[in-house]
C-alpha positions in Angstrom: 115.9 134.8 85.4 118.0 136.6 88.0 117.6 133.7 90.5 118.8 131.3 87.7 121.8 133.6 87.0 122.6 133.7 90.7 122.5 129.9 91.0 124.6 129.3 87.9 127.3 131.7 88.9 127.8 130.0 92.3 126.9 133.1 94.3 126.2 131.8 97.8 123.6 134.3 99.0 121.7 137.1 97.3 123.2 140.1 99.2 122.6 143.6 97.7 126.1 143.8 96.3 126.1 140.3 94.8 122.7 140.8 93.2 123.9 144.0 91.7 127.0 142.4 90.4 125.1 139.6 88.7 122.5 141.9 87.3 125.2 144.3 86.2 123.0 147.3 85.5 124.6 149.9 83.2 124.3 153.7 83.5 121.2 154.8 81.6 119.4 151.5 81.7 115.8 151.0 83.0 115.3 148.4 85.7 112.1 147.1 87.1 112.2 145.6 90.6 109.2 143.7 91.8 108.6 143.5 95.5 111.6 145.6 96.6 111.0 145.0 100.3 113.0 147.6 102.3 114.9 148.9 99.3 118.3 147.5 100.3 118.9 145.9 96.9 117.3 148.8 95.1 119.8 151.3 96.6 122.7 149.4 95.0 121.0 149.1 91.6 120.0 152.8 91.7 123.6 153.8 92.3 124.7 152.0 89.2 122.0 153.5 86.9 123.1 157.1 87.2 121.1 160.2 86.3 120.0 158.9 82.9 118.8 155.6 84.3 115.4 154.7 85.8 114.5 152.4 88.6 110.8 151.4 88.8 109.6 149.7 92.0 106.4 147.7 92.0 104.8 146.1 95.1 101.3 145.2 96.2 101.3 146.2 99.9 101.6 150.0 99.9 103.5 150.0 103.2 106.3 147.9 101.7 106.6 150.3 98.7 106.6 153.2 101.1 109.4 151.6 103.1 111.5 151.1 99.9 111.0 154.6 98.7 111.8 156.1 102.1 115.1 154.1 102.2 116.0 155.2 98.7 115.2 158.9 99.2 116.9 158.9 102.6 120.1 157.6 101.0 119.9 159.1 97.5 122.9 160.7 95.9 122.5 163.7 93.5 122.9 161.4 90.5 120.1 158.9 91.5 116.4 159.3 92.2 113.8 156.5 92.5 110.8 156.4 90.2 107.9 154.6 91.7 105.5 152.9 89.2 
């Protein structure tokens, strides 16, 4: 669904800021990201969710999930915290 939204809006490349703009997460929402990779995109989404929001990350290779969580916790602001599912 997100890929379809990116294509139909004419966004040339799925950079973290562009993906976040198309997804448009609101404070307090819950977002599930499957295969977050290094967490670059997740960081931008988490920033928009605020303290009442929740970001769940799911990946099969444990090392990829570890990388994403490390990136998120290393750059976390007081109003955001990753939740790993």
